[in-house]
VMD Tcl script that draws the C-alpha trace (Angstrom):
set ca {
  {0.00 0.00 0.00}
  {0.99 3.57 -0.48}
  {2.47 4.92 2.75}
  {1.81 8.57 1.88}
  {-1.91 7.98 1.47}
  {-2.15 6.16 4.79}
  {-0.15 8.74 6.77}
  {-0.72 12.31 5.51}
  {1.38 13.85 8.32}
  {4.69 13.95 6.34}
  {2.99 15.92 3.57}
  {1.74 18.52 6.05}
  {5.28 19.06 7.36}
  {6.80 19.97 3.98}
  {7.79 23.65 3.67}
  {5.66 25.90 1.54}
  {7.33 27.11 -1.65}
  {6.58 30.78 -0.95}
  {8.24 30.51 2.46}
  {11.22 28.78 0.92}
  {11.56 31.43 -1.78}
  {11.27 34.20 0.81}
  {13.96 32.58 2.94}
  {16.28 32.22 -0.07}
  {15.79 35.87 -1.03}
  {16.43 36.99 2.56}
  {19.57 34.84 2.75}
  {20.89 36.33 -0.48}
  {20.10 39.87 0.64}
  {21.80 39.42 4.01}
  {24.79 37.80 2.31}
  {25.21 40.75 -0.05}
  {24.74 43.19 2.84}
  {27.44 41.38 4.82}
  {29.88 41.47 1.92}
  {29.17 45.17 1.38}
  {29.73 45.95 5.07}
  {33.01 44.02 5.06}
  {34.15 46.04 2.04}
  {33.21 49.28 3.79}
  {35.11 48.17 6.90}
  {38.19 47.33 4.84}
  {38.08 50.70 3.06}
  {37.71 52.47 6.43}
  {40.77 50.56 7.67}
  {42.72 51.73 4.62}
  {41.53 55.30 5.24}
  {42.55 55.18 8.92}
  {46.01 53.80 8.07}
  {46.69 56.47 5.47}
  {50.48 56.14 5.30}
  {50.34 52.36 4.86}
  {49.21 51.20 1.43}
  {47.58 47.92 2.41}
  {46.93 46.61 -1.08}
  {50.54 47.22 -2.17}
  {51.84 45.49 0.95}
  {49.55 42.53 0.29}
  {50.83 42.31 -3.30}
  {54.39 42.25 -1.91}
  {53.24 39.29 0.23}
  {53.84 41.08 3.53}
  {52.71 38.42 6.01}
  {52.26 40.81 8.94}
  {49.84 43.00 6.97}
  {48.06 39.89 5.75}
  {47.51 38.69 9.32}
  {46.21 42.09 10.40}
  {43.82 42.28 7.44}
  {42.61 38.71 8.09}
  {41.96 39.55 11.75}
  {40.17 42.74 10.68}
  {37.91 40.89 8.25}
  {37.11 38.17 10.79}
  {36.27 40.82 13.39}
  {34.05 42.75 10.99}
  {32.28 39.57 9.92}
  {31.56 38.65 13.55}
  {30.15 42.11 14.21}
  {27.98 41.92 11.07}
  {26.67 38.46 12.00}
  {25.77 39.51 15.53}
  {24.07 42.69 14.31}
  {21.92 40.69 11.87}
  {20.59 38.36 14.57}
}
mol new
graphics top color blue
foreach p $ca { graphics top sphere $p radius 0.5 }
foreach p [lrange $ca 0 end-1] q [lrange $ca 1 end] { graphics top cylinder $p $q radius 0.2 }
display resetview
């Protein structure tokens, strides 16, 4: 016998397509917002450290600058995630 016809409960628990689409759109929007805020934070860091050209130092493979930028981006991403909750 067909199990789905005997027990309709699993069908009732399936997500609605409009809710799923809304969740996907919200996830994409928050993802783009997070990337934008990380870019703004990085540009503010470059503005604050005016005498240090971060991008040039990263191209020269300066490990110390790379570690600082990585820590900065991780910190900004944590702040963005907590603010979106």
